[in-house]
Structures are given as C-alpha cells and as structure tokens.
N, C-alpha and C positions, 0 to 999 in steps of 0.2 A: 504494500500500500504506500503510495507516495504521500509526502507531507506537503501541506500548504498552509500559509498563514490564515488563521480563522478570521472571518470578517467581523464577527461580533464578540470575539474573545481575545484577551491578552495572553492567554496561555499558549505555549508552543504545541501542546498536544490536545487542544480543545476542539470544539465544533464537531464536525463529522467524524474526525479521527477518534475522538473520545467516545462517541456513540458506538462506533464499530468495535472499538476495543472492549467496551463494557458488555455489549450484547452478543458478541461472537462466541460460539461454542468451540471454535478452533483456535489454534495459536495464531496470533496476529503480529506481524512485524511492520513497523513504519520506518521507511528509509528517509533519512535527512541527509541530503547530498551537500557536502562541503568541498566539492571538487575531487571526488574519488577517481583515481586512475585505475580502472578495472583491468585485470582482477586485483583484488587486494592481496598483498603479499605478507602483511603483518597485521594480525587480527587480535584485538584485546577484548577480553570478557571480564568486566568487574564482577566479582562473585561473592555474595554474602550467604548463599545457600537457600534462597527462597525458591518456590516452584517456578517463578518467572525467570530467576537466574538460571535454573536448570534448563528451562526451555531455550533461553538465550545461548547457553553453552552447547546444547545439542545442535542448534542452527549454526553456530560458529564452527563447530567441528565438521559439519557437512561442507561449509565453505572452504575450510582449511584442506580437507581431503580433495575436494574438486579442483582447487587451484594451487595445490602444493604450498599453501601459506603456512607461516609460522603462527601457531596459536598460543597466546599467552593468557593465562588465567591470573587475575589480580585479586587476591583476597586482602581486603583492607579491614583490619581488626583494631579495636580499641586497645591501648597499651595493656599488656598482660593477659589479654583474652586469647582463646584458642581459635585457630582458623577453621572454617567449615570444611567438611569432607568434600573433596572434588572427585566425582566419578564421571568419566567421559568415554564414550564409545568412539573409537577412531584413533586419530593421532594422539600421541602422548604430548600434552601441552607443557609449555614452560610454566612453572608455577612460581609466582611471586607473592610473598606475604609481606605486607607493609603494616606497621603499627602507626596509627594516626588518630587524632581526635577529630579530624575533619576528613571523612571518607571522600566527600565530593572533591575537595582540593587534591587529594592523592590521585584520584582517577583522572582529573583534568591534566595533572602533570604527566602521568603515565601515557595518556592518549597521544601526546605530542610525538611519541616515537612509533606510532602505529598508523596504518592506513585506514582502518575501520574499527570502530568500537561497537560491539554487540552487547546491548544493555537490557536486562530485565527490568520491569517496572516496579520492582520490590520497594518496600518501605525504606530500606537503607539508602536508596538513591533519590528519595523524595519525589517519586513519580507515580505513586500508588494511584490507580484509577479512581478510587472513591474520593480522592482529594485533588484531582485535576482542577486547576483554577484557583486553588487555595494555597498551593505551594509555589515557591519561586521557580521551580524547574531549572534551577541554576546549572545543573550538570549538563542538560541538553543545550542550554543557551551558551555556556562557556566552553564546551568541548571543542577543541580546535580541529577535529577531524570528522569525517562522515560517520553517521551512526545508524544502526538498526536497533530500534527500540522494540522490545519483544514483550508481549503479554501472553503467558501460557494459557491454554484452554482451561475452562472451569469444570470440565468433565470429571465426575467422580471425586470431586473435592481436590483435584490435582493442583489447581491454582484458583485464586479468587481475586 
C-alpha cells in the first residue's frame, strides 16, 4: 500500500491508510519512499518482540532472501533489560542490541546506515493503530531512509 499525505489529518499514517490498517484481517505494509534505490541491499528491522514486529521481521526476511540483502535486527532495550527473543525463518540476521532510554532516537541513528527500515506498528515505536493521530509518529517522520510500516493481521489474536 502506498503512502500519501492525508488531506484532513496531520498524522503520517492517518486517513485511508489508518482505516485499512485497522480493518484488514491480513498483514498490511505501507511503503514510505524516501528515494529507495531498489533493490534494497541493507535492511533494518527494529524489534521489540510485538506481533507486529514479528510480522515486520518475516517480511524483511523475505526481502533479504529475494534480493540477497543484509538483514539487521535492532533490539533497543532499556538499560539493564533483556533483549526479546528473535526467531526468523530464512537468512541469519545480524543482531544488534542497543541499550537506550530513547528507542526512537536509537532507531533513527541506526537507519542512516541502511537502505530500508521495516517497522512494526508496536507500542514501542509509538505507532500503535489505536493511537494514530495522538502520537507524534516521530520515528516515521524523522527516519532518514525509506520505510515499510507493517501491521500484523489480527487473526486468532496474533496481533491487535
């Protein structure tokens, strides 16, 4: 699904995009193009372990296999906290664990070294669908590279 600036909303993921993401029974990915030279060769997945993050990781793994891209999984944890378990079918990703009190800033910094960021809409990234329009969506706005923002399907409680 392509991204466009909503006419009546100030949010990046508002309007029609928000409606589709909320109502779909399937995984939905919204592409925000910031000049991606396809195919992406360096793919970053910020990962906090939510069902949406797992859907984003599965999609990123498919992209990495298809285009022989390097897949990096970035786990940003609070100081002293444990990183979530990362399971991926396909290529073995580069795993980076970063301690930070500002996960969004850590992801924005890491994104600069990648061609594409594949991001789940989980609460940790302040993109949760039930709060679209109420959050700053700063990660999407400040990310210097192209993004695929993924919402995992709500089937069988897999994602909400």
